[in-house]
PABA-606192 format. One record per atom (N, C-alpha, C): residue number from 0; residue in one letter; atom name; x, y, z. Coordinates in steps of 0.05 Angstrom, whole numbers, plus 5000, padded with zeros to 4 digits. Layout:
BEGIN
[NUM 'A' 'CA' [X Y Z]]
...
% end
This chain:
BEGIN
[0 'M' 'N' [7563 1347 4507]]
[0 'M' 'CA' [7558 1325 4526]]
[0 'M' 'C' [7575 1301 4519]]
[1 'K' 'N' [7584 1298 4494]]
[1 'K' 'CA' [7602 1276 4487]]
[1 'K' 'C' [7628 1279 4502]]
[2 'F' 'N' [7639 1303 4505]]
[2 'F' 'CA' [7663 1308 4520]]
[2 'F' 'C' [7660 1300 4549]]
[3 'A' 'N' [7637 1307 4561]]
[3 'A' 'CA' [7632 1300 4589]]
[3 'A' 'C' [7633 1270 4593]]
[4 'G' 'N' [7620 1255 4575]]
[4 'G' 'CA' [7621 1226 4577]]
[4 'G' 'C' [7648 1214 4576]]
[5 'R' 'N' [7665 1226 4558]]
[5 'R' 'CA' [7693 1217 4556]]
[5 'R' 'C' [7709 1222 4581]]
[6 'E' 'N' [7705 1246 4593]]
[6 'E' 'CA' [7719 1252 4618]]
[6 'E' 'C' [7711 1234 4641]]
[7 'V' 'N' [7686 1227 4643]]
[7 'V' 'CA' [7677 1209 4664]]
[7 'V' 'C' [7687 1181 4659]]
[8 'E' 'N' [7687 1173 4634]]
[8 'E' 'CA' [7698 1146 4627]]
[8 'E' 'C' [7728 1145 4633]]
[9 'S' 'N' [7742 1167 4626]]
[9 'S' 'CA' [7771 1168 4632]]
[9 'S' 'C' [7776 1165 4662]]
[10 'H' 'N' [7760 1178 4678]]
[10 'H' 'CA' [7763 1176 4707]]
[10 'H' 'C' [7760 1147 4716]]
[11 'Q' 'N' [7740 1134 4705]]
[11 'Q' 'CA' [7735 1106 4712]]
[11 'Q' 'C' [7759 1088 4704]]
[12 'R' 'N' [7770 1094 4681]]
[12 'R' 'CA' [7793 1078 4671]]
[12 'R' 'C' [7817 1082 4689]]
[13 'A' 'N' [7822 1107 4698]]
[13 'A' 'CA' [7844 1112 4716]]
[13 'A' 'C' [7840 1097 4742]]
[14 'Q' 'N' [7816 1097 4752]]
[14 'Q' 'CA' [7810 1083 4777]]
[14 'Q' 'C' [7814 1053 4773]]
[15 'A' 'N' [7807 1043 4750]]
[15 'A' 'CA' [7811 1014 4745]]
[15 'A' 'C' [7840 1007 4743]]
[16 'A' 'N' [7856 1025 4731]]
[16 'A' 'CA' [7885 1021 4729]]
[16 'A' 'C' [7897 1020 4757]]
[17 'F' 'N' [7889 1039 4774]]
[17 'F' 'CA' [7899 1039 4801]]
[17 'F' 'C' [7891 1014 4816]]
[18 'A' 'N' [7866 1005 4813]]
[18 'A' 'CA' [7857 0981 4827]]
[18 'A' 'C' [7872 0956 4817]]
[19 'A' 'N' [7878 0955 4792]]
[19 'A' 'CA' [7893 0932 4781]]
[19 'A' 'C' [7921 0931 4793]]
[20 'V' 'N' [7934 0953 4796]]
[20 'V' 'CA' [7961 0954 4808]]
[20 'V' 'C' [7959 0947 4838]]
[21 'L' 'N' [7939 0959 4851]]
[21 'L' 'CA' [7935 0955 4880]]
[21 'L' 'C' [7930 0925 4886]]
[22 'A' 'N' [7917 0911 4868]]
[22 'A' 'CA' [7910 0883 4872]]
[22 'A' 'C' [7936 0866 4874]]
[23 'N' 'N' [7958 0876 4864]]
[23 'N' 'CA' [7983 0861 4865]]
[23 'N' 'C' [8003 0870 4887]]
[24 'V' 'N' [7994 0889 4903]]
[24 'V' 'CA' [8011 0898 4925]]
[24 'V' 'C' [8009 0878 4948]]
[25 'K' 'N' [8033 0873 4959]]
[25 'K' 'CA' [8034 0854 4982]]
[25 'K' 'C' [8036 0871 5008]]
[26 'T' 'N' [8025 0859 5029]]
[26 'T' 'CA' [8026 0873 5055]]
[26 'T' 'C' [8054 0882 5063]]
[27 'E' 'N' [8074 0865 5058]]
[27 'E' 'CA' [8101 0873 5066]]
[27 'E' 'C' [8112 0896 5050]]
[28 'Q' 'N' [8098 0905 5029]]
[28 'Q' 'CA' [8107 0928 5013]]
[28 'Q' 'C' [8095 0954 5023]]
[29 'L' 'N' [8076 0953 5041]]
[29 'L' 'CA' [8062 0978 5049]]
[29 'L' 'C' [8080 0999 5061]]
[30 'A' 'N' [8102 0991 5074]]
[30 'A' 'CA' [8120 1011 5086]]
[30 'A' 'C' [8143 1019 5066]]
[31 'D' 'N' [8143 1008 5042]]
[31 'D' 'CA' [8163 1015 5023]]
[31 'D' 'C' [8161 1043 5013]]
[32 'P' 'N' [8183 1055 5004]]
[32 'P' 'CA' [8182 1082 4993]]
[32 'P' 'C' [8169 1083 4965]]
[33 'T' 'N' [8161 1106 4957]]
[33 'T' 'CA' [8149 1110 4930]]
[33 'T' 'C' [8164 1133 4916]]
[34 'P' 'N' [8158 1137 4891]]
[34 'P' 'CA' [8170 1160 4877]]
[34 'P' 'C' [8161 1187 4890]]
[35 'C' 'N' [8139 1187 4904]]
[35 'C' 'CA' [8131 1210 4920]]
[35 'C' 'C' [8146 1208 4947]]
[36 'T' 'N' [8169 1220 4949]]
[36 'T' 'CA' [8188 1214 4970]]
[36 'T' 'C' [8177 1217 4998]]
[37 'E' 'N' [8156 1233 5001]]
[37 'E' 'CA' [8145 1237 5028]]
[37 'E' 'C' [8125 1215 5036]]
[38 'W' 'N' [8119 1197 5017]]
[38 'W' 'CA' [8099 1177 5022]]
[38 'W' 'C' [8109 1149 5019]]
[39 'T' 'N' [8100 1131 5037]]
[39 'T' 'CA' [8104 1103 5033]]
[39 'T' 'C' [8082 1092 5015]]
[40 'V' 'N' [8083 1067 5008]]
[40 'V' 'CA' [8062 1054 4992]]
[40 'V' 'C' [8035 1058 5005]]
[41 'A' 'N' [8033 1053 5031]]
[41 'A' 'CA' [8008 1057 5045]]
[41 'A' 'C' [7998 1086 5044]]
[42 'D' 'N' [8017 1104 5048]]
[42 'D' 'CA' [8009 1133 5047]]
[42 'D' 'C' [7999 1140 5019]]
[43 'L' 'N' [8011 1131 4999]]
[43 'L' 'CA' [8003 1137 4971]]
[43 'L' 'C' [7975 1126 4966]]
[44 'I' 'N' [7970 1102 4975]]
[44 'I' 'CA' [7943 1091 4972]]
[44 'I' 'C' [7923 1108 4988]]
[45 'G' 'N' [7930 1115 5012]]
[45 'G' 'CA' [7913 1133 5028]]
[45 'G' 'C' [7907 1159 5015]]
[46 'H' 'N' [7927 1170 5001]]
[46 'H' 'CA' [7924 1196 4987]]
[46 'H' 'C' [7903 1193 4965]]
[47 'V' 'N' [7904 1171 4950]]
[47 'V' 'CA' [7885 1167 4928]]
[47 'V' 'C' [7857 1163 4940]]
[48 'V' 'N' [7855 1147 4961]]
[48 'V' 'CA' [7829 1143 4974]]
[48 'V' 'C' [7817 1169 4984]]
[49 'A' 'N' [7834 1185 4997]]
[49 'A' 'CA' [7825 1211 5008]]
[49 'A' 'C' [7817 1230 4986]]
[50 'G' 'N' [7831 1230 4964]]
[50 'G' 'CA' [7824 1247 4941]]
[50 'G' 'C' [7797 1239 4929]]
[51 'N' 'N' [7793 1213 4927]]
[51 'N' 'CA' [7767 1203 4918]]
[51 'N' 'C' [7744 1212 4937]]
[52 'A' 'N' [7750 1210 4962]]
[52 'A' 'CA' [7730 1217 4983]]
[52 'A' 'C' [7724 1247 4981]]
[53 'R' 'N' [7744 1263 4975]]
[53 'R' 'CA' [7740 1292 4973]]
[53 'R' 'C' [7719 1298 4951]]
[54 'V' 'N' [7720 1284 4929]]
[54 'V' 'CA' [7701 1288 4907]]
[54 'V' 'C' [7673 1284 4918]]
[55 'A' 'N' [7669 1264 4934]]
[55 'A' 'CA' [7642 1258 4944]]
[55 'A' 'C' [7635 1274 4969]]
[56 'G' 'N' [7653 1291 4978]]
[56 'G' 'CA' [7648 1307 5002]]
[56 'G' 'C' [7651 1292 5027]]
[57 'N' 'N' [7665 1269 5026]]
[57 'N' 'CA' [7669 1252 5049]]
[57 'N' 'C' [7697 1257 5060]]
[58 'V' 'N' [7701 1249 5085]]
[58 'V' 'CA' [7728 1249 5096]]
[58 'V' 'C' [7734 1220 5103]]
[59 'V' 'N' [7753 1209 5089]]
[59 'V' 'CA' [7761 1181 5093]]
[59 'V' 'C' [7791 1181 5096]]
[60 'T' 'N' [7800 1167 5117]]
[60 'T' 'CA' [7828 1163 5120]]
[60 'T' 'C' [7833 1133 5122]]
[61 'T' 'N' [7857 1125 5114]]
[61 'T' 'CA' [7864 1097 5117]]
[61 'T' 'C' [7882 1093 5141]]
[62 'G' 'N' [7889 1115 5155]]
[62 'G' 'CA' [7906 1113 5179]]
[62 'G' 'C' [7931 1097 5174]]
[63 'N' 'N' [7940 1083 5194]]
[63 'N' 'CA' [7964 1066 5191]]
[63 'N' 'C' [7956 1038 5182]]
[64 'A' 'N' [7945 1037 5158]]
[64 'A' 'CA' [7935 1012 5147]]
[64 'A' 'C' [7957 0992 5144]]
[65 'T' 'N' [7952 0968 5152]]
[65 'T' 'CA' [7971 0946 5150]]
[65 'T' 'C' [7959 0922 5135]]
[66 'D' 'N' [7935 0926 5124]]
[66 'D' 'CA' [7921 0904 5111]]
[66 'D' 'C' [7914 0913 5082]]
[67 'V' 'N' [7926 0900 5062]]
[67 'V' 'CA' [7922 0907 5035]]
[67 'V' 'C' [7892 0903 5027]]
[68 'V' 'N' [7880 0882 5037]]
[68 'V' 'CA' [7851 0877 5031]]
[68 'V' 'C' [7834 0901 5040]]
[69 'A' 'N' [7839 0912 5063]]
[69 'A' 'CA' [7824 0935 5073]]
[69 'A' 'C' [7830 0959 5055]]
[70 'L' 'N' [7854 0963 5046]]
[70 'L' 'CA' [7861 0985 5028]]
[70 'L' 'C' [7847 0982 5001]]
[71 'E' 'N' [7847 0957 4991]]
[71 'E' 'CA' [7833 0952 4965]]
[71 'E' 'C' [7803 0959 4968]]
[72 'S' 'N' [7791 0952 4990]]
[72 'S' 'CA' [7763 0957 4995]]
[72 'S' 'C' [7758 0988 4998]]
[73 'A' 'N' [7776 1001 5012]]
[73 'A' 'CA' [7773 1030 5016]]
[73 'A' 'C' [7776 1044 4989]]
[74 'H' 'N' [7794 1035 4972]]
[74 'H' 'CA' [7797 1047 4946]]
[74 'H' 'C' [7772 1041 4929]]
[75 'A' 'N' [7763 1017 4928]]
[75 'A' 'CA' [7740 1010 4912]]
[75 'A' 'C' [7715 1027 4920]]
[76 'D' 'N' [7710 1029 4946]]
[76 'D' 'CA' [7687 1045 4955]]
[76 'D' 'C' [7690 1074 4948]]
[77 'S' 'N' [7714 1085 4953]]
[77 'S' 'CA' [7718 1114 4947]]
[77 'S' 'C' [7718 1119 4917]]
[78 'A' 'N' [7728 1101 4901]]
[78 'A' 'CA' [7728 1105 4872]]
[78 'A' 'C' [7699 1104 4861]]
[79 'T' 'N' [7683 1086 4872]]
[79 'T' 'CA' [7655 1085 4864]]
[79 'T' 'C' [7641 1111 4871]]
[80 'D' 'N' [7646 1121 4896]]
[80 'D' 'CA' [7633 1146 4905]]
[80 'D' 'C' [7641 1169 4887]]
[81 'A' 'N' [7667 1171 4880]]
[81 'A' 'CA' [7676 1193 4863]]
[81 'A' 'C' [7664 1191 4835]]
[82 'Q' 'N' [7663 1167 4825]]
[82 'Q' 'CA' [7652 1162 4798]]
[82 'Q' 'C' [7622 1170 4798]]
[83 'T' 'N' [7608 1163 4818]]
[83 'T' 'CA' [7580 1170 4820]]
[83 'T' 'C' [7576 1200 4820]]
[84 'V' 'N' [7592 1214 4835]]
[84 'V' 'CA' [7590 1244 4835]]
[84 'V' 'C' [7596 1256 4808]]
[85 'F' 'N' [7619 1248 4796]]
[85 'F' 'CA' [7625 1259 4770]]
[85 'F' 'C' [7605 1251 4748]]
[86 'G' 'N' [7593 1227 4750]]
[86 'G' 'CA' [7574 1218 4731]]
[86 'G' 'C' [7546 1229 4734]]
[87 'A' 'N' [7541 1243 4757]]
[87 'A' 'CA' [7514 1254 4761]]
[87 'A' 'C' [7509 1277 4742]]
[88 'G' 'N' [7484 1284 4739]]
[88 'G' 'CA' [7476 1305 4720]]
[88 'G' 'C' [7492 1331 4723]]
[89 'D' 'N' [7498 1338 4748]]
[89 'D' 'CA' [7512 1363 4752]]
[89 'D' 'C' [7542 1358 4760]]
[90 'G' 'N' [7551 1334 4756]]
[90 'G' 'CA' [7578 1327 4765]]
[90 'G' 'C' [7601 1343 4753]]
[91 'L' 'N' [7597 1351 4728]]
[91 'L' 'CA' [7618 1366 4714]]
[91 'L' 'C' [7613 1396 4713]]
[92 'T' 'N' [7589 1405 4723]]
[92 'T' 'CA' [7583 1433 4723]]
[92 'T' 'C' [7583 1445 4751]]
[93 'R' 'N' [7581 1429 4771]]
[93 'R' 'CA' [7581 1440 4799]]
[93 'R' 'C' [7609 1448 4806]]
[94 'T' 'N' [7611 1464 4827]]
[94 'T' 'CA' [7637 1474 4837]]
[94 'T' 'C' [7647 1457 4860]]
[95 'F' 'N' [7673 1451 4859]]
[95 'F' 'CA' [7685 1435 4881]]
[95 'F' 'C' [7706 1453 4895]]
[96 'D' 'N' [7706 1450 4921]]
[96 'D' 'CA' [7726 1465 4937]]
[96 'D' 'C' [7750 1447 4941]]
[97 'V' 'N' [7772 1454 4929]]
[97 'V' 'CA' [7797 1438 4931]]
[97 'V' 'C' [7818 1455 4945]]
[98 'P' 'N' [7841 1443 4953]]
[98 'P' 'CA' [7861 1458 4968]]
[98 'P' 'C' [7871 1484 4955]]
[99 'F' 'N' [7869 1487 4929]]
[99 'F' 'CA' [7879 1511 4916]]
[99 'F' 'C' [7857 1529 4905]]
[100 'G' 'N' [7832 1524 4914]]
[100 'G' 'CA' [7810 1542 4907]]
[100 'G' 'C' [7786 1526 4898]]
[101 'N' 'N' [7767 1540 4886]]
[101 'N' 'CA' [7743 1528 4875]]
[101 'N' 'C' [7746 1523 4845]]
[102 'V' 'N' [7739 1498 4837]]
[102 'V' 'CA' [7741 1491 4809]]
[102 'V' 'C' [7716 1477 4800]]
[103 'P' 'N' [7709 1481 4774]]
[103 'P' 'CA' [7685 1466 4764]]
[103 'P' 'C' [7692 1436 4761]]
[104 'G' 'N' [7671 1420 4762]]
[104 'G' 'CA' [7675 1391 4759]]
[104 'G' 'C' [7689 1383 4734]]
[105 'S' 'N' [7685 1399 4713]]
[105 'S' 'CA' [7697 1392 4687]]
[105 'S' 'C' [7728 1394 4689]]
[106 'I' 'N' [7738 1411 4706]]
[106 'I' 'CA' [7767 1412 4711]]
[106 'I' 'C' [7775 1392 4732]]
[107 'F' 'N' [7760 1390 4753]]
[107 'F' 'CA' [7766 1372 4775]]
[107 'F' 'C' [7768 1343 4766]]
[108 'V' 'N' [7750 1334 4748]]
[108 'V' 'CA' [7751 1307 4739]]
[108 'V' 'C' [7778 1302 4724]]
[109 'G' 'N' [7787 1321 4709]]
[109 'G' 'CA' [7813 1318 4695]]
[109 'G' 'C' [7836 1317 4714]]
[110 'L' 'N' [7835 1333 4735]]
[110 'L' 'CA' [7856 1333 4756]]
[110 'L' 'C' [7856 1306 4770]]
[111 'R' 'N' [7832 1296 4777]]
[111 'R' 'CA' [7831 1271 4792]]
[111 'R' 'C' [7839 1248 4774]]
[112 'T' 'N' [7831 1248 4749]]
[112 'T' 'CA' [7839 1227 4730]]
[112 'T' 'C' [7869 1225 4727]]
[113 'T' 'N' [7881 1248 4723]]
[113 'T' 'CA' [7910 1249 4720]]
[113 'T' 'C' [7924 1241 4746]]
[114 'D' 'N' [7914 1250 4769]]
[114 'D' 'CA' [7926 1244 4795]]
[114 'D' 'C' [7924 1213 4800]]
[115 'V' 'N' [7901 1202 4795]]
[115 'V' 'CA' [7898 1173 4800]]
[115 'V' 'C' [7915 1156 4782]]
[116 'L' 'N' [7916 1163 4756]]
[116 'L' 'CA' [7933 1148 4737]]
[116 'L' 'C' [7962 1151 4744]]
[117 'T' 'N' [7970 1175 4750]]
[117 'T' 'CA' [7999 1179 4757]]
[117 'T' 'C' [8006 1164 4783]]
[118 'H' 'N' [7988 1164 4802]]
[118 'H' 'CA' [7994 1149 4827]]
[118 'H' 'C' [7992 1119 4822]]
[119 'A' 'N' [7977 1110 4803]]
[119 'A' 'CA' [7978 1082 4795]]
[119 'A' 'C' [8006 1075 4785]]
[120 'W' 'N' [8017 1094 4770]]
[120 'W' 'CA' [8045 1090 4760]]
[120 'W' 'C' [8064 1090 4784]]
[121 'D' 'N' [8061 1109 4802]]
[121 'D' 'CA' [8078 1110 4826]]
[121 'D' 'C' [8077 1083 4841]]
[122 'L' 'N' [8052 1073 4845]]
[122 'L' 'CA' [8048 1048 4860]]
[122 'L' 'C' [8061 1025 4845]]
[123 'A' 'N' [8058 1024 4819]]
[123 'A' 'CA' [8070 1003 4803]]
[123 'A' 'C' [8100 1004 4805]]
[124 'H' 'N' [8111 1028 4802]]
[124 'H' 'CA' [8140 1032 4804]]
[124 'H' 'C' [8150 1023 4831]]
[125 'A' 'N' [8137 1031 4852]]
[125 'A' 'CA' [8146 1025 4880]]
[125 'A' 'C' [8144 0996 4886]]
[126 'T' 'N' [8126 0981 4873]]
[126 'T' 'CA' [8122 0953 4880]]
[126 'T' 'C' [8132 0934 4857]]
[127 'D' 'N' [8150 0945 4840]]
[127 'D' 'CA' [8162 0930 4818]]
[127 'D' 'C' [8142 0916 4800]]
[128 'Q' 'N' [8121 0931 4792]]
[128 'Q' 'CA' [8102 0921 4773]]
[128 'Q' 'C' [8106 0936 4747]]
[129 'D' 'N' [8093 0926 4726]]
[129 'D' 'CA' [8094 0939 4700]]
[129 'D' 'C' [8082 0967 4701]]
[130 'T' 'N' [8096 0987 4691]]
[130 'T' 'CA' [8085 1014 4691]]
[130 'T' 'C' [8072 1022 4665]]
[131 'D' 'N' [8069 1004 4647]]
[131 'D' 'CA' [8056 1010 4621]]
[131 'D' 'C' [8026 1008 4625]]
[132 'L' 'N' [8014 1028 4637]]
[132 'L' 'CA' [7986 1028 4645]]
[132 'L' 'C' [7969 1043 4624]]
[133 'D' 'N' [7948 1030 4615]]
[133 'D' 'CA' [7928 1041 4596]]
[133 'D' 'C' [7940 1062 4578]]
[134 'P' 'N' [7955 1053 4557]]
[134 'P' 'CA' [7970 1071 4540]]
[134 'P' 'C' [7953 1093 4527]]
[135 'E' 'N' [7929 1087 4519]]
[135 'E' 'CA' [7912 1107 4506]]
[135 'E' 'C' [7905 1129 4527]]
[136 'L' 'N' [7897 1121 4551]]
[136 'L' 'CA' [7890 1140 4572]]
[136 'L' 'C' [7915 1156 4580]]
[137 'A' 'N' [7938 1143 4582]]
[137 'A' 'CA' [7963 1156 4590]]
[137 'A' 'C' [7970 1178 4570]]
[138 'R' 'N' [7967 1171 4544]]
[138 'R' 'CA' [7973 1192 4523]]
[138 'R' 'C' [7955 1216 4526]]
[139 'A' 'N' [7929 1211 4530]]
[139 'A' 'CA' [7910 1232 4533]]
[139 'A' 'C' [7916 1249 4558]]
[140 'R' 'N' [7923 1236 4580]]
[140 'R' 'CA' [7929 1251 4605]]
[140 'R' 'C' [7955 1267 4602]]
[141 'H' 'N' [7974 1256 4587]]
[141 'H' 'CA' [7999 1270 4582]]
[141 'H' 'C' [7993 1296 4566]]
[142 'E' 'N' [7978 1293 4545]]
[142 'E' 'CA' [7970 1317 4529]]
[142 'E' 'C' [7955 1337 4547]]
[143 'W' 'N' [7936 1328 4563]]
[143 'W' 'CA' [7921 1345 4580]]
[143 'W' 'C' [7940 1359 4600]]
[144 'S' 'N' [7959 1344 4611]]
[144 'S' 'CA' [7978 1355 4631]]
[144 'S' 'C' [7996 1376 4618]]
[145 'R' 'N' [8004 1372 4593]]
[145 'R' 'CA' [8021 1392 4580]]
[145 'R' 'C' [8006 1419 4577]]
[146 'N' 'N' [7980 1418 4576]]
[146 'N' 'CA' [7965 1443 4575]]
[146 'N' 'C' [7957 1454 4603]]
[147 'A' 'N' [7957 1437 4623]]
[147 'A' 'CA' [7948 1445 4649]]
[147 'A' 'C' [7970 1451 4670]]
[148 'V' 'N' [7992 1438 4668]]
[148 'V' 'CA' [8013 1440 4688]]
[148 'V' 'C' [8032 1464 4680]]
[149 'R' 'N' [8029 1485 4696]]
[149 'R' 'CA' [8046 1509 4692]]
[149 'R' 'C' [8071 1507 4708]]
[150 'D' 'N' [8091 1523 4701]]
[150 'D' 'CA' [8117 1523 4715]]
[150 'D' 'C' [8114 1529 4745]]
[151 'D' 'N' [8094 1547 4752]]
[151 'D' 'CA' [8091 1554 4780]]
[151 'D' 'C' [8079 1531 4797]]
[152 'L' 'N' [8072 1509 4784]]
[152 'L' 'CA' [8062 1486 4798]]
[152 'L' 'C' [8084 1465 4803]]
[153 'R' 'N' [8108 1471 4794]]
[153 'R' 'CA' [8131 1453 4796]]
[153 'R' 'C' [8151 1462 4817]]
[154 'G' 'N' [8163 1442 4831]]
[154 'G' 'CA' [8185 1448 4850]]
[154 'G' 'C' [8178 1440 4878]]
[155 'R' 'N' [8196 1445 4896]]
[155 'R' 'CA' [8193 1437 4924]]
[155 'R' 'C' [8168 1450 4936]]
[156 'G' 'N' [8152 1433 4949]]
[156 'G' 'CA' [8128 1443 4962]]
[156 'G' 'C' [8105 1448 4942]]
[157 'R' 'N' [8108 1440 4918]]
[157 'R' 'CA' [8088 1443 4897]]
[157 'R' 'C' [8078 1415 4888]]
[158 'P' 'N' [8056 1414 4874]]
[158 'P' 'CA' [8045 1388 4866]]
[158 'P' 'C' [8063 1371 4848]]
[159 'F' 'N' [8080 1384 4832]]
[159 'F' 'CA' [8095 1370 4812]]
[159 'F' 'C' [8125 1377 4814]]
[160 'G' 'N' [8141 1357 4808]]
[160 'G' 'CA' [8170 1363 4807]]
[160 'G' 'C' [8178 1373 4780]]
[161 'P' 'N' [8203 1380 4777]]
[161 'P' 'CA' [8213 1388 4750]]
[161 'P' 'C' [8210 1364 4730]]
[162 'E' 'N' [8204 1371 4706]]
[162 'E' 'CA' [8202 1350 4685]]
[162 'E' 'C' [8228 1334 4684]]
[163 'Q' 'N' [8226 1308 4681]]
[163 'Q' 'CA' [8249 1290 4680]]
[163 'Q' 'C' [8252 1279 4652]]
[164 'P' 'N' [8276 1270 4645]]
[164 'P' 'CA' [8280 1259 4619]]
[164 'P' 'C' [8265 1232 4616]]
[165 'E' 'N' [8256 1227 4591]]
[165 'E' 'CA' [8243 1202 4585]]
[165 'E' 'C' [8264 1183 4572]]
[166 'P' 'N' [8265 1158 4581]]
[166 'P' 'CA' [8282 1139 4567]]
[166 'P' 'C' [8272 1135 4538]]
[167 'A' 'N' [8289 1129 4520]]
[167 'A' 'CA' [8281 1124 4492]]
[167 'A' 'C' [8260 1102 4491]]
[168 'G' 'N' [8239 1106 4476]]
[168 'G' 'CA' [8218 1086 4473]]
[168 'G' 'C' [8201 1083 4498]]
[169 'A' 'N' [8200 1103 4516]]
[169 'A' 'CA' [8184 1100 4540]]
[169 'A' 'C' [8155 1097 4534]]
[170 'A' 'N' [8142 1080 4550]]
[170 'A' 'CA' [8113 1076 4547]]
[170 'A' 'C' [8098 1102 4554]]
[171 'P' 'N' [8074 1106 4544]]
[171 'P' 'CA' [8059 1131 4549]]
[171 'P' 'C' [8056 1138 4579]]
[172 'A' 'N' [8052 1118 4596]]
[172 'A' 'CA' [8049 1124 4625]]
[172 'A' 'C' [8076 1133 4636]]
[173 'D' 'N' [8098 1122 4626]]
[173 'D' 'CA' [8125 1131 4634]]
[173 'D' 'C' [8129 1159 4625]]
[174 'Q' 'N' [8121 1166 4601]]
[174 'Q' 'CA' [8123 1194 4591]]
[174 'Q' 'C' [8108 1213 4609]]
[175 'L' 'N' [8083 1205 4616]]
[175 'L' 'CA' [8067 1222 4634]]
[175 'L' 'C' [8082 1226 4661]]
[176 'A' 'N' [8091 1204 4672]]
[176 'A' 'CA' [8105 1205 4698]]
[176 'A' 'C' [8130 1223 4696]]
[177 'A' 'N' [8145 1221 4675]]
[177 'A' 'CA' [8169 1238 4672]]
[177 'A' 'C' [8161 1267 4669]]
[178 'F' 'N' [8140 1273 4654]]
[178 'F' 'CA' [8131 1300 4651]]
[178 'F' 'C' [8123 1312 4678]]
[179 'L' 'N' [8111 1296 4695]]
[179 'L' 'CA' [8102 1305 4721]]
[179 'L' 'C' [8123 1303 4743]]
[180 'G' 'N' [8148 1297 4735]]
[180 'G' 'CA' [8170 1299 4754]]
[180 'G' 'C' [8181 1273 4765]]
[181 'R' 'N' [8172 1250 4755]]
[181 'R' 'CA' [8182 1224 4765]]
[181 'R' 'C' [8206 1216 4749]]
[182 'R' 'N' [8225 1203 4762]]
[182 'R' 'CA' [8247 1191 4749]]
[182 'R' 'C' [8239 1163 4738]]
[183 'V' 'N' [8241 1160 4713]]
[183 'V' 'CA' [8232 1135 4699]]
[183 'V' 'C' [8256 1117 4695]]
[184 'R' 'N' [8253 1092 4701]]
[184 'R' 'CA' [8275 1073 4697]]
[184 'R' 'C' [8278 1067 4667]]
[185 'D' 'N' [8303 1062 4660]]
[185 'D' 'CA' [8309 1054 4632]]
[185 'D' 'C' [8300 1025 4627]]
% end
């Protein structure tokens, strides 16, 4: 049960890191590109909101959002809903239907935590903010990812790009981003 509490806390920390970066996004940045080349800043935020909603069994879209305050609210609501589901008595033992099959909550919470923290990095990178996000959590998610991300999950049309080089002395969140296929600035 100690492990379960840590995973739920890690999820909360990733959501908080994303919220902190989102709080500094300006409306004029919403159409800007992100390291996820198919998404703008608004699309990336929408992806995180939709992923959180999936945890709670909801369907939420942010559409063509042009208001950062509305996006912050959508993220806050969806993050709370996801946290409530994962923190429930059966949150880590129940089965979730995700795009690549059915997974137990104990795996899904790790996927969501890594996804949210990595997209916080993407958002920070896209909006010229500091990418040194929650170093302890980033180190843990990097280690988790090294065990979870297989080669067949990398490449065009897959969730992750090829591993990228890390600049010397890269922060833990930069190391995670590079491992998951992002190009990290020197």
